[in-house]
N, C-alpha and C positions, 0 to 999 in steps of 0.2 A: 806712841802706839807700839804695841808689842808685835814683833815680826814673827811670822811662822817659820819655823826651821824645818828644812827638808833634809831627811837623812842623806848622808853622803852616798850610801849604797844605791838609793833610788836615782840620784843624779848620775851616778856612774852607769847604771843600767840604761837610762834614757839616752845618754851620750853615746853608749856603745851600739845602739840600734842603727841600722843603715838609714840613710836619708830617705830612700824610697818608702820604707815601711812607716817612717814618721809622717811622710806626706800622705800616704794612704789612710793612716789612722786619723789624720786631721780632716780629710775629706769625708770619712765615714761619720765623724762627729758632726760635721756640717750638714750632712744629708739627713740626719735625724731631726734637725731643727728647721730646715727649709725644704719646701716642695721642689723637686728637681724640674727644670725646664729644659726640654730637648729641642734641638734645632736640626735642620737638614745637614749641617756640617758642624760637628762639635770639635773643639780644639783638643790637641793631644800634645804630649811632650815625651821626651825620652831622656833617660839618664842611665848611663852605664849599660847601654844596649837593651834596656827594658822600656817599653812604651806603655803609656797609660792614657785613658780618655776620661774626661770628667763624668760623662754619662755612665761609662762602664764602672767607675768606682762607686757611683751612687746607686747602681742597679740592685745591689743586695738589700738595700733598705727600702726600695720602692718597687712594687710589682705592677706598675702601671704600663710598662712597655719594655721593649728590648731593642737593641740596635744591631745593625750589621757593620762590622769593622773590616775594612780592606786596608791592610798595611797600617799606616800610622793615622789614617783619617777615617772617620765614620761618615759616609755620604748619604745614608737614608736610615729611616727608623720604621720598623714594621710594628705597628701597634696591634696588639692582640689582647682582647679582654679575657678576664678569668673565666667568664661563661663559655667563651669559645673553646677554651682549653679543657674544660671539664664536661661539656655537653656535646652531643653529636647531632643536635637539631639542625645546625647550619653546616655541618661537615658532610661530605659525600661518602657514602659507605664504600669501603674498599672491597674489591672482589674477594669473596670468600670470607669476609669479615662479618661482624654482627650487624644486624639491620638497625637503622635508627627508629625512634618511636613513630615517626610519620610513615616510614616504609612499612612498619609492622601493622599500623592502623589501616593503610591502604590495602595491604594483603588480606587482612581480616575482612574488610568490607567486600572485596572482590569475591572472597570465598563464601561469604554468607548471603550477600545480595545477589539474586538472579534476575537481572534486568532483561525484559523481553527484547529480542532483536528482530526487526522487521526488514526484510530485504525488498529491494525494488527490482522490478522486472524490466526487461527491454521490450517495450510495447510497440516500438516503431519498426514494424516489419510488413511484408507484402500481404499476408493473410488479413491482418488487422486493417490495412489500407483498403482492401477489397470490401471488408465488412463496413467500413466507414462510407464508401461510395454507395453501397446498398442502402444504408440509412438515409443518405441524401436523396437518392432516387425515389424512395418510397412516397413522400408527400406529392411528388410530381405525378406519380402513377395515379394516386387518388384524385388529384385535380383533373387529370385527363379523363378518368372514368365518369366523374360527375358531369362533365361538360361534353360527354358523348364523343370524345376523340379516341375511339376504341383501338384504332390501328397503332397510334403512338403509345397508348397505354399498354397494349400487348407487347410492343417492342421493348419498352422499359422493363416490363415484367419478365420477359425472356432473359434480359441481361441480369436481373436480380437473381433469377433461378440459376443461371450458369455461374455467376460469381459465388453463389452459396456453395455450389459443388466444388468450385475451383479453389477457394480459400482453404477448405478442409483438406483437400488433396495436397496442396502445397505445404500446409502445416505438418501433415504426417510424413510427407516425403523428405523434407529438409529439417524435421524436428524443430519446428518453430511454434509448438504449442505453448500457450501462456494461460495463466489463470484469467487474465483479462479477456482473452479470446473465448475461453469456455463460458464466460458470462455475457459478453457483448454479442457474440455470434448468435446464440439463441434469442437474445433480446432483439437483434435486428430482424430475425425471422418472425418473431411475434409482432413486431411493429409493422412489418410488411403484411403479415396475415391480418392483423386488426384493421389496417387501412383498407385492404382489398375487401374484407368481409363487410365493413361498414359502408363503403361506397357502393358495393353491389347490392346490399340490402336496401339502400336508399333508392337505387334504380329499379328495384323490384325483381332483380335477377336471382337473388338468394332468398330462400324461405326464412321467415322471421324466427321460427323455433330453432333452426340450425344456427342462425345468427346469434341467438342468445346463448347457445351452448358454446360455440367457438369463442365468442367474446368473453363469456363468463369464465371459461377455463383460463384464458390468457390474463384476464384481469385478476383472477385469484392468484395465479402464479406471480404476477407482478407485485401484488400486495405482500405476499409471503416473502418474495425476494427482498423487498425493502426492509422487512423485519429481520431477515437473516443477515443482511448487510450491517444493520445497526447493532444487532445483538453480538455478532462475531467480530466487529471491528475492535482492535486493541485500543486501549486508552492512550491518549485522550480522544474522546469522541467529539470531534469538531466537524463542521460542515465541509471544510477544506479537505480533511482526511476522508470524510464519508464519500465524496465524489472523486477522490484520487484513486482510480482503478489500478494504479501500479502498486497499491498496498493490498495484497491478497488477504482475504479473511475467510472466504468460503468458496467451495468448488461445486459447480452444478454438473451433474452427470445425467443427461437425458436417458430415460429408459428406452428399451427396444420398441415397445408399443408406442411410445411417444414419437420416436423417429418415424415409424411407419405411419402414424396418424398425420404427422406433418407432411409426409409425402402424399398421402391421400388428399389432404386439404389443398395442397398446391395443385394437385391434378384436377380437383374439382374446380378450383378458382380459374385455372388455366382454360379448362373446358368452357366455363361460363364466359370468359373473355373471348374465346373463339366463336361462340354462338353470337356474342354481341357484334362480332365483325360482320355477320350476315345482315345486320341492320345499319351498317356504316357505309355510306356511298363511296367514300374514299377507299374502302377496302374491297368492295365488290367490283369497282371499276378498275382496280389495279391488276397487275399481271397475275397475282395469286387469287383473283376473284373466281375464275373458273374452277380452280382446284377446291375452293371452299364450297361451292355449290355442288360439285360432284361428291364431296364427302357427305354433305347433308342428304343427298339422294341415296347414298349407300346406307345410311343409318335409318332410312325410312321416312325421310322428309322431316317436317317440323314436329310431327307427333312422335316420331322415333327419337329425335333429339331430346324432346321433353321427357320421354320415358327413361332415357339413359341418365338424364340429370337427376331424376327422382331416385333412381337406384343408387347412384353415387352419393347422393345426399344422405340416404339411409345408412350406408356403410360408414360414411364420415361421422355421422351422429353417434353411432355405436362406439367407434374407436375413440372419439373425443371424450365420451363419458368414461370409458374404461381407463384411458390414459390419465385423465384428470383425477380420478379416484385413486389411481396407483400412487400418485404423489402424496396422498394422505396416509398411506401405510408403509411405503418404502422408506427405509432409513438410509439407503445408499444413493438416493437421487440428489440430495444436497449434503455435502460433507463439510462440516465446519472445521476450520483449521485451529490448532491450539493444543495444549496439553492437559487442560482441565476436563476430564471425561465426564464428571458429574454435571458441570455447567453445559457442556456440549449436548448431553442427553436432554437436559431441561430445555435448552434453546431449540433443539430439533423437534421435540414434542410440541412446543408452542407453535412453531412454524407450520407443522402438519395440521394442527387444529385450525389455524387461520385459513389454510388452504381448504380444509374440509367444510368449514362453515361458509366460506365465500362461494365455493363451487356448488355446494348443496343448494344454496338459495337460487343460483342461476339455473340449476336443473329443474327446480320447481317452477321458475318463470317460463322455461322452455316448454314444460308440460302444459302449463296453462295456455300459452300461445298456440300450441298444437291443438289443444282441445277446442279453443275458440275458432281456429281456422277450419277444423273438421265440422264444427257446428254450422259455420257459415256456408260451407259447401253443401251440406245436407239441406239447408234452407234454400239455397239456389236451385237444387234439384227439384225440390218440392214446388217451387215457383215455376220452373220450366214445365213440369208435368201438368200443372194446372193450365 
């Protein structure tokens, strides 16, 4: 076999290289053929004051990882992928540096999407508590009226009237007004009014035409309020959010004539309760019985009291009609919260039309009842004359 001859110049050049360089070139050639395997501690060696590690020598030919070398030993390996070195998806943005793609996307979404924010009110305060007690006392007042316990009914009615004045004064004095209070307070008044009107009409103390007017106005307001609440409630429109009064959606601002009408109605109902005391033995035999009889005598006896009741009923009927119709044309009585003016205008118009149609039908019913009552009175007079 013929042997391959190596030039003497090449042999001399190889022998003249330092041992360290020949060892390094040997490891480089080995690294190109074998996949390097790293460990927690890789061996190292030193010669002539120069230290080497096996992983360090093979690093130039493999970009899978790198090591940290402390002195002559490498104690740990920090693996870092090429994607981590070239991408900023997993790296935290440095202060003042360029934003990552995710940060840019989040910033863009925040600037373009305007999500509605709904705030919750603190509804647990003294005025709202007084309103709640008035709501609880109202059914008890109705029960006592129907069962002719007029003294106790008048006592609870007095508490309800005083609490109505007191909670408003406290809310204004200590700035405890809430949207919930602006809705629930008139709701409690209407509930009390409806209960008193219904029970007194059942007893025959209140005329039926006036009963239809008062009840019709309150029922029409309640129906329109239900619509306002549903229409103005921000999405999602669920039953839980619908009855969560800490989520304000619309504000109710009673008009001046409405407040005056409420005062007149309460005065009329209170007077009727006082006249009923004259027919309650527990009231006439009490310490205030003599005072009640003296007041009746001052008013002209039973006929004088009856005339006074008729006059007050006529005034209350006129103010009830006017205040109910005012809710059909006034745009400031119910203010819908939100920023969409076109939608608020449409919702307000629909709510006023609901109020107008409902209350108009009750006005027609009251007129029919009044006409029938007058016809019956004329018939009775004719029979008496014969």
